[in-house]
C-alpha positions in Angstrom: 55.1 332.7 67.1 57.7 332.2 64.7 58.4 335.8 64.1 59.5 336.4 67.5 60.6 332.8 68.5 63.1 330.4 67.3 61.6 327.5 69.5 60.6 324.4 68.1 60.5 320.9 69.4 60.3 317.2 68.4 57.5 315.1 69.4 56.9 311.4 69.3 53.4 310.5 67.5 51.9 306.8 67.9 51.3 305.5 64.6 48.0 304.0 66.1 46.7 307.2 67.5 46.9 308.5 70.9 48.8 311.5 72.7 51.8 312.8 71.1 55.1 312.8 73.4 57.4 316.1 73.6 61.0 314.8 73.7 62.6 318.0 73.7 62.4 321.1 76.1 64.8 323.5 75.3 64.0 327.2 74.5 65.9 326.9 71.1 65.1 324.8 67.7 65.1 321.4 67.6 65.0 320.0 64.1 65.8 317.4 61.6 65.1 314.5 63.5 66.7 310.8 62.1 65.9 307.3 64.0 69.0 305.3 64.2 68.5 301.8 61.9 67.8 299.9 65.0 65.2 302.2 66.2 66.9 302.8 69.7 67.7 306.4 69.2 66.6 309.7 67.5 69.7 312.0 66.5 68.6 315.9 66.0 70.0 319.4 65.8 69.8 321.9 68.4 70.0 325.3 69.3 70.0 326.0 73.1 69.4 329.5 73.4 66.1 330.8 72.5 65.5 333.8 70.5 69.2 333.7 68.8 69.2 332.7 65.4 73.0 332.8 65.3 73.4 329.9 68.0 75.2 326.7 66.5 73.6 323.8 65.6 74.4 320.9 68.2 74.2 317.3 67.4 71.8 315.5 70.0 71.2 312.0 70.8 67.7 310.8 72.3 67.5 307.4 73.9 64.1 306.0 73.6 64.2 303.5 76.2 65.1 306.0 78.9 64.6 309.6 77.5 68.0 310.3 78.1 69.5 313.3 75.9 73.1 313.8 75.5 74.8 316.6 73.5 77.3 314.8 71.3 79.1 318.0 70.2 79.6 320.1 73.4 82.8 321.5 72.5 82.7 321.4 68.9 83.0 325.2 67.5 80.9 324.8 64.3 77.4 324.2 63.2 76.0 320.7 62.5 74.5 320.8 59.0 73.3 317.3 57.8 73.9 314.1 59.6 73.5 310.4 58.8 73.2 307.1 60.9 75.8 304.3 60.2 74.1 301.1 59.6 75.1 299.5 62.9 73.6 302.4 64.7 76.7 303.0 66.8 78.0 306.1 64.5 76.7 309.3 63.3 78.4 311.2 60.6 77.8 314.6 59.9 78.5 317.8 57.8 79.9 320.8 59.8 79.1 324.4 58.4 82.6 325.9 57.5 83.5 329.2 58.9 84.1 332.0 56.6 87.4 333.3 55.7 88.4 336.7 56.7 89.6 338.9 54.2 91.1 342.5 54.6 89.8 345.0 52.0 92.8 347.6 51.1 92.0 350.9 49.2 93.8 350.9 45.7 
């Protein structure tokens, strides 16, 4: 239920029909899947904590041959906003969300 949960998952659906395969299982939001140009990987954004809308979006990579999921930004302290694969399928470019600048307000 969208009003009480941030959970969304990514599925692979056969073009010819058949049973969809869920490839994400964490309780947070998984979104914006992008196939690599060679078709071997799927990159996507993921929030690992369910029900916590402020959790940062991480960049994840799903290996289609093995089902292995790798967090490509485990120590990165910003949200991943958008992403794009390089033509060789070996590099993913992404834009991070910048931290808000802190300003102090003084009485005049």
